[in-house]
N, CA and C atoms as a LAMMPS dump frame, in Angstrom:
ITEM: TIMESTEP
0
ITEM: NUMBER OF ATOMS
612
ITEM: BOX BOUNDS ff ff ff
-5.0000000000000000e+02 5.0000000000000000e+02
-5.0000000000000000e+02 5.0000000000000000e+02
-5.0000000000000000e+02 5.0000000000000000e+02
ITEM: ATOMS id mol type element x y z
1 1 1 N 177.512 376.597 17.427
2 1 2 C 178.631 376.064 16.641
3 1 3 C 179.435 377.197 16.009
4 2 1 N 178.737 378.187 15.471
5 2 2 C 179.456 379.286 14.837
6 2 3 C 180.21 380.116 15.873
7 3 1 N 179.649 380.257 17.068
8 3 2 C 180.35 380.974 18.125
9 3 3 C 181.683 380.33 18.436
10 4 1 N 181.707 379.008 18.491
11 4 2 C 182.956 378.283 18.733
12 4 3 C 183.909 378.452 17.557
13 5 1 N 183.36 378.432 16.351
14 5 2 C 184.172 378.65 15.158
15 5 3 C 184.816 380.035 15.182
16 6 1 N 184.015 381.033 15.552
17 6 2 C 184.516 382.408 15.605
18 6 3 C 185.61 382.551 16.651
19 7 1 N 185.457 381.857 17.778
20 7 2 C 186.444 381.932 18.855
21 7 3 C 187.766 381.284 18.447
22 8 1 N 187.68 380.213 17.669
23 8 2 C 188.888 379.463 17.298
24 8 3 C 189.515 379.934 15.994
25 9 1 N 188.837 380.766 15.256
26 9 2 C 189.283 381.147 13.902
27 9 3 C 190.676 381.759 13.917
28 10 1 N 191.461 381.395 12.915
29 10 2 C 192.811 381.926 12.759
30 10 3 C 192.939 382.829 11.542
31 11 1 N 191.896 382.835 10.696
32 11 2 C 191.935 383.625 9.465
33 11 3 C 190.618 384.382 9.345
34 12 1 N 190.687 385.707 9.316
35 12 2 C 189.475 386.513 9.306
36 12 3 C 188.678 386.335 8.022
37 13 1 N 189.338 386.287 6.88
38 13 2 C 188.607 386.132 5.621
39 13 3 C 187.833 384.819 5.585
40 14 1 N 188.449 383.765 6.065
41 14 2 C 187.769 382.463 6.11
42 14 3 C 186.558 382.533 7.029
43 15 1 N 186.717 383.179 8.183
44 15 2 C 185.611 383.292 9.135
45 15 3 C 184.455 384.093 8.54
46 16 1 N 184.755 385.212 7.89
47 16 2 C 183.707 386.038 7.298
48 16 3 C 182.952 385.261 6.226
49 17 1 N 183.682 384.493 5.429
50 17 2 C 183.034 383.695 4.388
51 17 3 C 182.141 382.618 5.004
52 18 1 N 182.634 381.967 6.05
53 18 2 C 181.828 380.948 6.733
54 18 3 C 180.565 381.566 7.325
55 19 1 N 180.661 382.799 7.785
56 19 2 C 179.493 383.472 8.36
57 19 3 C 178.421 383.687 7.306
58 20 1 N 178.808 384.101 6.096
59 20 2 C 177.804 384.328 5.052
60 20 3 C 177.096 383.028 4.67
61 21 1 N 177.849 381.94 4.637
62 21 2 C 177.244 380.645 4.313
63 21 3 C 176.277 380.223 5.419
64 22 1 N 176.696 380.388 6.67
65 22 2 C 175.848 379.999 7.807
66 22 3 C 174.56 380.822 7.849
67 23 1 N 174.669 382.133 7.605
68 23 2 C 173.485 382.996 7.609
69 23 3 C 172.553 382.625 6.461
70 24 1 N 173.118 382.309 5.308
71 24 2 C 172.307 381.896 4.166
72 24 3 C 171.467 380.679 4.505
73 25 1 N 172.07 379.714 5.194
74 25 2 C 171.341 378.508 5.595
75 25 3 C 170.341 378.796 6.714
76 26 1 N 170.744 379.619 7.668
77 26 2 C 169.888 379.889 8.826
78 26 3 C 168.6 380.609 8.427
79 27 1 N 168.693 381.542 7.491
80 27 2 C 167.527 382.322 7.081
81 27 3 C 166.923 381.846 5.765
82 28 1 N 167.559 380.831 5.163
83 28 2 C 167.076 380.3 3.887
84 28 3 C 166.995 381.415 2.837
85 29 1 N 168.06 382.201 2.772
86 29 2 C 168.17 383.281 1.795
87 29 3 C 169.433 383.03 0.976
88 30 1 N 169.301 383.148 -0.345
89 30 2 C 170.405 382.762 -1.222
90 30 3 C 171.584 383.714 -1.139
91 31 1 N 171.318 385.008 -1.161
92 31 2 C 172.387 386.001 -1.244
93 31 3 C 172.672 386.633 0.116
94 32 1 N 173.912 386.527 0.542
95 32 2 C 174.36 387.149 1.793
96 32 3 C 175.746 387.733 1.547
97 33 1 N 176.014 388.877 2.136
98 33 2 C 177.35 389.449 1.995
99 33 3 C 177.723 390.229 3.244
100 34 1 N 179.021 390.418 3.41
101 34 2 C 179.565 391.249 4.489
102 34 3 C 180.303 392.399 3.837
103 35 1 N 179.894 393.607 4.185
104 35 2 C 180.498 394.81 3.642
105 35 3 C 181.424 395.416 4.689
106 36 1 N 182.687 395.55 4.336
107 36 2 C 183.649 396.187 5.24
108 36 3 C 183.688 397.684 4.951
109 37 1 N 183.537 398.466 5.984
110 37 2 C 183.556 399.923 5.83
111 37 3 C 184.979 400.396 5.568
112 38 1 N 185.119 401.263 4.552
113 38 2 C 186.395 401.881 4.222
114 38 3 C 186.254 403.37 4.516
115 39 1 N 186.468 403.777 5.772
116 39 2 C 186.162 405.146 6.177
117 39 3 C 186.958 406.207 5.437
118 40 1 N 188.188 405.887 5.055
119 40 2 C 189.003 406.89 4.372
120 40 3 C 188.479 407.188 2.972
121 41 1 N 187.631 406.289 2.44
122 41 2 C 187.082 406.48 1.093
123 41 3 C 185.567 406.649 1.103
124 42 1 N 184.953 406.562 2.26
125 42 2 C 183.499 406.64 2.389
126 42 3 C 182.825 405.62 1.475
127 43 1 N 183.377 404.412 1.487
128 43 2 C 182.86 403.314 0.674
129 43 3 C 182.875 402.028 1.478
130 44 1 N 182.288 400.984 0.91
131 44 2 C 182.347 399.664 1.527
132 44 3 C 182.842 398.662 0.49
133 45 1 N 183.55 397.661 0.984
134 45 2 C 184.069 396.581 0.148
135 45 3 C 183.293 395.31 0.449
136 46 1 N 182.89 394.59 -0.583
137 46 2 C 182.253 393.287 -0.382
138 46 3 C 183.362 392.325 0.041
139 47 1 N 183.548 392.2 1.351
140 47 2 C 184.67 391.42 1.898
141 47 3 C 184.398 389.918 1.827
142 48 1 N 183.133 389.524 1.967
143 48 2 C 182.763 388.109 1.901
144 48 3 C 181.342 388.017 1.37
145 49 1 N 180.996 386.869 0.81
146 49 2 C 179.642 386.714 0.287
147 49 3 C 179.42 385.333 -0.282
148 50 1 N 178.144 384.998 -0.43
149 50 2 C 177.786 383.694 -0.968
150 50 3 C 176.761 383.87 -2.085
151 51 1 N 176.99 383.132 -3.189
152 51 2 C 176.095 383.067 -4.354
153 51 3 C 176.082 384.342 -5.196
154 52 1 N 177.111 385.175 -5.079
155 52 2 C 177.239 386.336 -5.947
156 52 3 C 178.026 385.937 -7.19
157 53 1 N 177.811 386.663 -8.278
158 53 2 C 178.535 386.341 -9.501
159 53 3 C 180.035 386.561 -9.301
160 54 1 N 180.873 385.895 -10.11
161 54 2 C 182.325 386.057 -9.979
162 54 3 C 182.73 387.525 -10.119
163 55 1 N 183.714 387.919 -9.333
164 55 2 C 184.216 389.278 -9.393
165 55 3 C 183.569 390.231 -8.415
166 56 1 N 182.622 389.731 -7.622
167 56 2 C 181.959 390.592 -6.636
168 56 3 C 182.683 390.527 -5.293
169 57 1 N 182.801 389.323 -4.752
170 57 2 C 183.42 389.156 -3.433
171 57 3 C 184.903 389.519 -3.5
172 58 1 N 185.292 390.416 -2.615
173 58 2 C 186.677 390.857 -2.55
174 58 3 C 187.026 391.968 -3.515
175 59 1 N 186.086 392.352 -4.379
176 59 2 C 186.397 393.36 -5.391
177 59 3 C 185.356 394.474 -5.483
178 60 1 N 184.082 394.132 -5.393
179 60 2 C 183.027 395.123 -5.593
180 60 3 C 183.052 396.194 -4.502
181 61 1 N 182.93 397.442 -4.92
182 61 2 C 182.911 398.576 -4.009
183 61 3 C 181.532 399.232 -4.073
184 62 1 N 180.947 399.469 -2.907
185 62 2 C 179.65 400.128 -2.814
186 62 3 C 179.777 401.369 -1.944
187 63 1 N 178.781 402.221 -2.003
188 63 2 C 178.815 403.443 -1.217
189 63 3 C 178.639 403.184 0.265
190 64 1 N 179.091 404.155 1.049
191 64 2 C 178.915 404.063 2.505
192 64 3 C 178.203 405.295 3.045
193 65 1 N 177.716 406.155 2.134
194 65 2 C 176.981 407.323 2.604
195 65 3 C 175.515 406.954 2.842
196 66 1 N 174.739 407.903 3.315
197 66 2 C 173.354 407.621 3.694
198 66 3 C 172.463 407.307 2.499
199 67 1 N 172.975 407.482 1.265
200 67 2 C 172.193 407.157 0.086
201 67 3 C 172.288 405.68 -0.286
202 68 1 N 173.159 404.954 0.39
203 68 2 C 173.324 403.522 0.141
204 68 3 C 172.67 402.733 1.271
205 69 1 N 172.249 401.487 1.022
206 69 2 C 171.64 400.679 2.086
207 69 3 C 172.555 400.507 3.302
208 70 1 N 173.812 400.153 3.041
209 70 2 C 174.751 399.944 4.15
210 70 3 C 175.028 401.251 4.874
211 71 1 N 175.242 402.329 4.112
212 71 2 C 175.496 403.625 4.732
213 71 3 C 174.32 404.118 5.545
214 72 1 N 173.118 403.868 5.049
215 72 2 C 171.92 404.265 5.795
216 72 3 C 171.849 403.502 7.113
217 73 1 N 172.131 402.202 7.06
218 73 2 C 172.121 401.393 8.288
219 73 3 C 173.162 401.896 9.276
220 74 1 N 174.342 402.235 8.775
221 74 2 C 175.402 402.747 9.649
222 74 3 C 174.997 404.072 10.281
223 75 1 N 174.301 404.904 9.527
224 75 2 C 173.873 406.197 10.069
225 75 3 C 172.746 406.047 11.088
226 76 1 N 171.938 404.988 10.933
227 76 2 C 170.826 404.766 11.858
228 76 3 C 171.265 404.008 13.102
229 77 1 N 172.387 403.302 12.983
230 77 2 C 172.932 402.516 14.099
231 77 3 C 171.936 401.467 14.588
232 78 1 N 171.185 400.889 13.657
233 78 2 C 170.231 399.835 13.989
234 78 3 C 169.91 399.063 12.714
235 79 1 N 169.36 397.845 12.841
236 79 2 C 169.017 397.077 11.648
237 79 3 C 168.032 397.84 10.762
238 80 1 N 168.234 397.723 9.459
239 80 2 C 167.356 398.386 8.497
240 80 3 C 166.761 397.321 7.579
241 81 1 N 165.435 397.246 7.577
242 81 2 C 164.717 396.263 6.773
243 81 3 C 164.065 396.954 5.587
244 82 1 N 164.188 396.344 4.436
245 82 2 C 163.513 396.824 3.235
246 82 3 C 162.794 395.638 2.609
247 83 1 N 161.503 395.543 2.85
248 83 2 C 160.731 394.392 2.367
249 83 3 C 160.483 394.44 0.864
250 84 1 N 160.528 395.624 0.269
251 84 2 C 160.315 395.769 -1.165
252 84 3 C 161.243 396.868 -1.681
253 85 1 N 162.379 396.46 -2.255
254 85 2 C 163.368 397.441 -2.686
255 85 3 C 162.842 398.322 -3.818
256 86 1 N 161.842 397.835 -4.552
257 86 2 C 161.298 398.609 -5.67
258 86 3 C 160.593 399.876 -5.197
259 87 1 N 160.112 399.862 -3.961
260 87 2 C 159.4 401.032 -3.431
261 87 3 C 160.224 401.765 -2.369
262 88 1 N 161.492 401.414 -2.226
263 88 2 C 162.35 402.016 -1.209
264 88 3 C 162.638 403.479 -1.534
265 89 1 N 162.446 404.355 -0.558
266 89 2 C 162.691 405.79 -0.753
267 89 3 C 163.754 406.334 0.196
268 90 1 N 164.168 405.533 1.171
269 90 2 C 165.134 406.018 2.157
270 90 3 C 166.548 406.068 1.605
271 91 1 N 166.837 405.215 0.643
272 91 2 C 168.17 405.151 0.047
273 91 3 C 168.047 404.585 -1.361
274 92 1 N 169.149 404.665 -2.101
275 92 2 C 169.182 404.165 -3.474
276 92 3 C 169.629 402.705 -3.482
277 93 1 N 169.042 401.919 -4.35
278 93 2 C 169.404 400.51 -4.466
279 93 3 C 170.563 400.378 -5.442
280 94 1 N 171.698 399.818 -5.009
281 94 2 C 172.86 399.683 -5.897
282 94 3 C 172.553 398.809 -7.109
283 95 1 N 173.213 399.112 -8.217
284 95 2 C 173.023 398.334 -9.447
285 95 3 C 173.347 396.862 -9.224
286 96 1 N 174.295 396.591 -8.333
287 96 2 C 174.677 395.211 -8.048
288 96 3 C 173.476 394.396 -7.569
289 97 1 N 172.647 394.981 -6.724
290 97 2 C 171.476 394.272 -6.211
291 97 3 C 170.416 394.113 -7.295
292 98 1 N 170.251 395.121 -8.129
293 98 2 C 169.289 395.04 -9.235
294 98 3 C 169.691 393.928 -10.188
295 99 1 N 170.994 393.852 -10.485
296 99 2 C 171.496 392.825 -11.4
297 99 3 C 171.244 391.415 -10.873
298 100 1 N 171.233 391.265 -9.568
299 100 2 C 171.03 389.946 -8.97
300 100 3 C 169.57 389.688 -8.609
301 101 1 N 168.694 390.581 -8.999
302 101 2 C 167.268 390.356 -8.794
303 101 3 C 166.807 390.412 -7.355
304 102 1 N 167.449 391.248 -6.554
305 102 2 C 167.085 391.351 -5.141
306 102 3 C 165.741 392.066 -4.996
307 103 1 N 164.852 391.47 -4.197
308 103 2 C 163.531 392.048 -3.954
309 103 3 C 163.392 392.595 -2.534
310 104 1 N 164.026 391.94 -1.568
311 104 2 C 163.958 392.362 -0.166
312 104 3 C 165.341 392.264 0.444
313 105 1 N 165.579 393.061 1.487
314 105 2 C 166.905 393.05 2.096
315 105 3 C 166.836 393.513 3.542
316 106 1 N 167.877 393.172 4.282
317 106 2 C 168.025 393.661 5.651
318 106 3 C 169.512 393.847 5.933
319 107 1 N 169.846 394.933 6.603
320 107 2 C 171.226 395.252 6.96
321 107 3 C 171.374 395.333 8.466
322 108 1 N 172.364 394.64 8.998
323 108 2 C 172.656 394.665 10.431
324 108 3 C 174.115 395.069 10.609
325 109 1 N 174.354 395.998 11.507
326 109 2 C 175.701 396.533 11.717
327 109 3 C 176.597 395.529 12.447
328 110 1 N 177.819 395.403 11.964
329 110 2 C 178.855 394.657 12.673
330 110 3 C 179.657 395.694 13.44
331 111 1 N 179.501 395.706 14.737
332 111 2 C 180.059 396.776 15.57
333 111 3 C 181.563 396.65 15.716
334 112 1 N 182.144 397.651 16.375
335 112 2 C 183.566 397.671 16.699
336 112 3 C 183.77 398.468 17.966
337 113 1 N 184.966 398.419 18.535
338 113 2 C 185.247 399.153 19.768
339 113 3 C 185.099 400.656 19.572
340 114 1 N 185.535 401.149 18.426
341 114 2 C 185.503 402.585 18.172
342 114 3 C 184.537 402.919 17.035
343 115 1 N 184.671 402.238 15.91
344 115 2 C 183.799 402.448 14.768
345 115 3 C 183.329 401.101 14.245
346 116 1 N 182.144 401.053 13.613
347 116 2 C 181.658 399.776 13.072
348 116 3 C 182.615 399.201 12.036
349 117 1 N 182.746 397.885 12.044
350 117 2 C 183.541 397.222 11.016
351 117 3 C 182.837 397.318 9.673
352 118 1 N 181.528 397.17 9.707
353 118 2 C 180.766 397.185 8.468
354 118 3 C 179.353 396.695 8.687
355 119 1 N 178.847 395.982 7.689
356 119 2 C 177.439 395.572 7.694
357 119 3 C 177.312 394.137 7.21
358 120 1 N 176.448 393.387 7.887
359 120 2 C 176.03 392.059 7.437
360 120 3 C 174.71 392.245 6.697
361 121 1 N 174.702 391.937 5.407
362 121 2 C 173.523 392.206 4.576
363 121 3 C 172.964 390.918 3.99
364 122 1 N 171.654 390.747 4.126
365 122 2 C 170.937 389.607 3.557
366 122 3 C 170.06 390.137 2.428
367 123 1 N 170.178 389.537 1.245
368 123 2 C 169.442 389.99 0.069
369 123 3 C 168.604 388.843 -0.501
370 124 1 N 167.291 388.988 -0.422
371 124 2 C 166.382 387.938 -0.888
372 124 3 C 165.927 388.217 -2.315
373 125 1 N 165.864 387.163 -3.114
374 125 2 C 165.413 387.296 -4.501
375 125 3 C 163.888 387.184 -4.621
376 126 1 N 163.245 387.026 -3.483
377 126 2 C 161.795 387.05 -3.443
378 126 3 C 161.376 388.007 -2.344
379 127 1 N 160.135 388.487 -2.412
380 127 2 C 159.668 389.394 -1.374
381 127 3 C 159.634 388.653 -0.045
382 128 1 N 160.227 389.272 0.949
383 128 2 C 160.373 388.607 2.246
384 128 3 C 160.111 389.613 3.362
385 129 1 N 159.237 389.245 4.269
386 129 2 C 158.97 390.074 5.448
387 129 3 C 159.86 389.58 6.582
388 130 1 N 161.007 390.197 6.727
389 130 2 C 161.925 389.8 7.79
390 130 3 C 161.313 390.189 9.131
391 131 1 N 161.253 389.223 10.057
392 131 2 C 160.608 389.478 11.341
393 131 3 C 161.641 389.602 12.461
394 132 1 N 161.135 389.712 13.691
395 132 2 C 162.011 389.907 14.852
396 132 3 C 162.964 388.737 15.044
397 133 1 N 162.504 387.517 14.746
398 133 2 C 163.376 386.346 14.896
399 133 3 C 164.537 386.404 13.899
400 134 1 N 164.236 386.82 12.671
401 134 2 C 165.297 386.96 11.664
402 134 3 C 166.345 387.975 12.113
403 135 1 N 165.859 389.103 12.62
404 135 2 C 166.768 390.15 13.078
405 135 3 C 167.612 389.662 14.25
406 136 1 N 166.99 388.896 15.16
407 136 2 C 167.727 388.371 16.316
408 136 3 C 168.847 387.441 15.858
409 137 1 N 168.558 386.608 14.875
410 137 2 C 169.574 385.7 14.341
411 137 3 C 170.727 386.496 13.734
412 138 1 N 170.379 387.49 12.929
413 138 2 C 171.413 388.304 12.283
414 138 3 C 172.243 389.071 13.301
415 139 1 N 171.587 389.574 14.326
416 139 2 C 172.324 390.303 15.374
417 139 3 C 173.28 389.373 16.105
418 140 1 N 172.867 388.14 16.349
419 140 2 C 173.758 387.184 17.012
420 140 3 C 175.009 386.944 16.173
421 141 1 N 174.811 386.723 14.88
422 141 2 C 175.963 386.515 13.998
423 141 3 C 176.841 387.764 13.95
424 142 1 N 176.207 388.939 13.848
425 142 2 C 176.972 390.185 13.774
426 142 3 C 177.78 390.407 15.054
427 143 1 N 177.19 390.092 16.203
428 143 2 C 177.897 390.26 17.479
429 143 3 C 179.073 389.293 17.596
430 144 1 N 178.878 388.047 17.156
431 144 2 C 179.969 387.079 17.195
432 144 3 C 181.104 387.514 16.269
433 145 1 N 180.737 388.032 15.111
434 145 2 C 181.757 388.521 14.176
435 145 3 C 182.488 389.727 14.75
436 146 1 N 181.743 390.634 15.378
437 146 2 C 182.365 391.831 15.963
438 146 3 C 183.397 391.438 17.012
439 147 1 N 183.051 390.471 17.867
440 147 2 C 183.986 390.022 18.903
441 147 3 C 185.222 389.378 18.277
442 148 1 N 185.004 388.572 17.241
443 148 2 C 186.134 387.904 16.581
444 148 3 C 187.032 388.923 15.89
445 149 1 N 186.434 389.921 15.252
446 149 2 C 187.207 390.942 14.558
447 149 3 C 188.064 391.727 15.532
448 150 1 N 187.497 392.075 16.681
449 150 2 C 188.276 392.79 17.695
450 150 3 C 189.422 391.933 18.208
451 151 1 N 189.176 390.628 18.326
452 151 2 C 190.257 389.721 18.751
453 151 3 C 191.373 389.708 17.708
454 152 1 N 191.007 389.63 16.441
455 152 2 C 192.009 389.664 15.376
456 152 3 C 192.79 390.973 15.411
457 153 1 N 192.085 392.077 15.605
458 153 2 C 192.748 393.379 15.632
459 153 3 C 193.695 393.49 16.815
460 154 1 N 193.279 392.967 17.969
461 154 2 C 194.144 393 19.161
462 154 3 C 195.399 392.178 18.938
463 155 1 N 195.229 390.991 18.36
464 155 2 C 196.382 390.136 18.091
465 155 3 C 197.326 390.806 17.097
466 156 1 N 196.75 391.454 16.089
467 156 2 C 197.573 392.134 15.094
468 156 3 C 198.34 393.29 15.724
469 157 1 N 197.658 394.029 16.607
470 157 2 C 198.329 395.148 17.281
471 157 3 C 199.469 394.648 18.154
472 158 1 N 199.243 393.559 18.896
473 158 2 C 200.296 392.984 19.732
474 158 3 C 201.464 392.489 18.883
475 159 1 N 201.13 391.86 17.758
476 159 2 C 202.186 391.362 16.864
477 159 3 C 203.009 392.522 16.311
478 160 1 N 202.339 393.629 15.995
479 160 2 C 203.054 394.806 15.487
480 160 3 C 203.987 395.382 16.541
481 161 1 N 203.497 395.431 17.803
482 161 2 C 204.331 395.93 18.898
483 161 3 C 205.56 395.038 19.085
484 162 1 N 205.338 393.723 19.073
485 162 2 C 206.453 392.785 19.237
486 162 3 C 207.454 392.925 18.089
487 163 1 N 206.928 393.105 16.871
488 163 2 C 207.8 393.258 15.711
489 163 3 C 208.611 394.55 15.808
490 164 1 N 207.963 395.63 16.245
491 164 2 C 208.669 396.904 16.396
492 164 3 C 209.748 396.813 17.476
493 165 1 N 209.432 396.124 18.57
494 165 2 C 210.429 395.969 19.635
495 165 3 C 211.614 395.147 19.152
496 166 1 N 211.33 394.1 18.384
497 166 2 C 212.406 393.279 17.86
498 166 3 C 213.29 394.087 16.923
499 167 1 N 212.676 394.93 16.109
500 167 2 C 213.446 395.782 15.204
501 167 3 C 214.307 396.776 15.98
502 168 1 N 213.743 397.321 17.085
503 168 2 C 214.522 398.243 17.915
504 168 3 C 215.707 397.538 18.558
505 169 1 N 215.473 396.323 19.049
506 169 2 C 216.565 395.554 19.666
507 169 3 C 217.655 395.273 18.639
508 170 1 N 217.252 394.882 17.434
509 170 2 C 218.233 394.601 16.387
510 170 3 C 219.018 395.864 16.015
511 171 1 N 218.313 396.998 15.937
512 171 2 C 218.983 398.264 15.621
513 171 3 C 219.961 398.652 16.734
514 172 1 N 219.528 398.453 17.987
515 172 2 C 220.391 398.766 19.12
516 172 3 C 221.639 397.883 19.11
517 173 1 N 221.449 396.577 18.85
518 173 2 C 222.588 395.667 18.788
519 173 3 C 223.557 396.082 17.675
520 174 1 N 222.977 396.477 16.549
521 174 2 C 223.811 396.902 15.418
522 174 3 C 224.629 398.138 15.775
523 175 1 N 223.986 399.097 16.425
524 175 2 C 224.686 400.326 16.791
525 175 3 C 225.75 400.07 17.856
526 176 1 N 225.429 399.212 18.826
527 176 2 C 226.415 398.881 19.867
528 176 3 C 227.635 398.214 19.248
529 177 1 N 227.41 397.293 18.292
530 177 2 C 228.53 396.634 17.625
531 177 3 C 229.381 397.651 16.864
532 178 1 N 228.725 398.601 16.214
533 178 2 C 229.472 399.637 15.486
534 178 3 C 230.319 400.488 16.432
535 179 1 N 229.727 400.837 17.578
536 179 2 C 230.46 401.647 18.558
537 179 3 C 231.662 400.878 19.098
538 180 1 N 231.438 399.602 19.436
539 180 2 C 232.544 398.782 19.945
540 180 3 C 233.645 398.617 18.887
541 181 1 N 233.232 398.46 17.628
542 181 2 C 234.226 398.337 16.558
543 181 3 C 235.025 399.626 16.42
544 182 1 N 234.339 400.761 16.574
545 182 2 C 235.028 402.051 16.499
546 182 3 C 236.028 402.196 17.644
547 183 1 N 235.591 401.825 18.849
548 183 2 C 236.482 401.902 20.011
549 183 3 C 237.703 401.007 19.8
550 184 1 N 237.48 399.808 19.27
551 184 2 C 238.592 398.891 19.01
552 184 3 C 239.57 399.504 18.006
553 185 1 N 239.014 400.112 16.971
554 185 2 C 239.886 400.701 15.945
555 185 3 C 240.714 401.848 16.522
556 186 1 N 240.066 402.698 17.326
557 186 2 C 240.795 403.824 17.933
558 186 3 C 241.864 403.304 18.891
559 187 1 N 241.51 402.289 19.668
560 187 2 C 242.465 401.723 20.619
561 187 3 C 243.66 401.124 19.884
562 188 1 N 243.378 400.44 18.779
563 188 2 C 244.469 399.815 18.022
564 188 3 C 245.413 400.868 17.446
565 189 1 N 244.837 401.986 17.002
566 189 2 C 245.679 403.049 16.438
567 189 3 C 246.458 403.799 17.524
568 190 1 N 245.968 403.724 18.767
569 190 2 C 246.605 404.456 19.861
570 190 3 C 247.766 403.677 20.47
571 191 1 N 247.749 402.368 20.27
572 191 2 C 248.791 401.536 20.875
573 191 3 C 250.171 401.905 20.298
574 192 1 N 251.144 402.047 21.189
575 192 2 C 252.536 402.302 20.775
576 192 3 C 253.453 401.577 21.745
577 193 1 N 254.597 401.193 21.237
578 193 2 C 255.536 400.459 22.08
579 193 3 C 256.056 401.345 23.207
580 194 1 N 256.363 400.699 24.315
581 194 2 C 256.977 401.348 25.477
582 194 3 C 256.064 402.358 26.179
583 195 1 N 254.757 402.343 25.896
584 195 2 C 253.83 403.221 26.61
585 195 3 C 253.362 402.535 27.875
586 196 1 N 253.313 403.326 28.913
587 196 2 C 252.753 402.798 30.155
588 196 3 C 251.229 402.834 30.032
589 197 1 N 250.521 402.077 30.89
590 197 2 C 249.038 402.129 30.882
591 197 3 C 248.503 403.549 31.038
592 198 1 N 249.185 404.355 31.888
593 198 2 C 248.723 405.726 32.086
594 198 3 C 248.872 406.544 30.804
595 199 1 N 250.024 406.386 30.144
596 199 2 C 250.247 407.116 28.895
597 199 3 C 249.253 406.687 27.809
598 200 1 N 248.954 405.38 27.768
599 200 2 C 248.017 404.858 26.782
600 200 3 C 246.624 405.453 27.045
601 201 1 N 246.233 405.455 28.345
602 201 2 C 244.915 405.982 28.708
603 201 3 C 244.789 407.436 28.295
604 202 1 N 245.798 408.237 28.57
605 202 2 C 245.76 409.666 28.233
606 202 3 C 245.731 409.884 26.736
607 203 1 N 246.5 409.061 25.999
608 203 2 C 246.516 409.188 24.546
609 203 3 C 245.171 408.77 23.938
610 204 1 N 244.59 407.716 24.506
611 204 2 C 243.292 407.251 24.016
612 204 3 C 242.221 408.291 24.266
């Protein structure tokens, strides 16, 4: 069902939000979020999420370096499971997760044609041993999202090309009209009584 939803989606933000809700139900985990990678800032944005306190989704910024859960997953290029965040030594646990009482987590990369879009992260408020089936489910959702995101990006690129071409056509039409108006003005100033066509042509 979600695959069909992803294929038909017309709004990326709506699709990402629906994905977090679906994953929350599928894995029976309360907290789920999608982190969009911001490569120019080496950070991630909480682009979508479910059951987070107000002001997190669409606003919260987390790290994207290897000291962060999402950054570590991106550097490993594979799912990263942390069954007990209190004993985690591979990366630092963000204050946001501590505030929400997260005990276990798993990060799965949302791929892209050139660079990953970001990370699909599941955060459990109880200790949870995420198994191979859980990872398979998350990978399926991440792959469907990756395909949908690339489709959105392709459509946006095509729309930009069409918009640029339309602007060029409008600019060309504007310039042609200006040139024709100039020619008309010069021709009007060149006209004189009793001139033959040859004399007019030479004067013009």
